[in-house]
C-alpha positions as CSV (number, residue, x, y, z in Angstrom):
1,X,30.6,35.1,50.9
2,X,27.1,33.3,50.1
3,X,26.9,29.7,50.2
4,X,25.0,29.9,47.2
5,X,25.0,31.0,43.6
6,X,21.3,31.6,43.3
7,X,21.5,35.9,42.8
8,X,24.2,35.2,40.2
9,X,21.9,32.1,38.1
10,X,19.2,35.9,38.4
11,X,21.5,38.0,36.8
12,X,22.6,35.7,34.1
13,X,18.5,34.7,33.2
14,X,17.9,38.7,33.1
15,X,20.3,39.3,30.9
16,X,19.1,36.5,28.3
17,X,15.7,37.0,29.1
18,X,16.6,40.7,27.6
19,X,18.5,39.5,24.5
20,X,15.8,37.0,23.5
21,X,13.7,40.3,23.9
22,X,16.4,42.0,20.9
23,X,16.9,39.3,18.9
24,X,17.5,41.3,16.2
25,X,20.5,42.8,17.2
26,X,23.8,42.7,14.8
27,X,26.9,40.9,16.9
28,X,28.3,44.2,17.9
29,X,25.1,46.0,19.2
30,X,24.9,42.8,21.2
31,X,28.3,43.5,22.8
32,X,27.4,46.9,24.0
33,X,24.1,46.1,24.8
34,X,25.7,43.1,27.2
35,X,28.4,45.7,28.3
36,X,25.4,48.1,29.3
37,X,23.9,45.6,31.2
38,X,26.7,44.9,33.5
39,X,27.8,48.6,33.3
40,X,24.1,49.6,34.9
41,X,24.2,46.3,36.9
42,X,27.7,47.4,39.1
43,X,26.2,51.1,39.1
44,X,22.9,50.1,41.2
45,X,24.7,47.3,43.1
46,X,21.7,45.7,45.3
């Protein structure tokens, strides 16, 4: 188990940056985007 949460903070920073780039999405599309983001992250662990 890592001693810091830097990787987790980096993941949420990337998510926030991507959401801000697509600011015109409806709530439903935003939820689908976030689910897809974490699904892609889960399929490609680093």
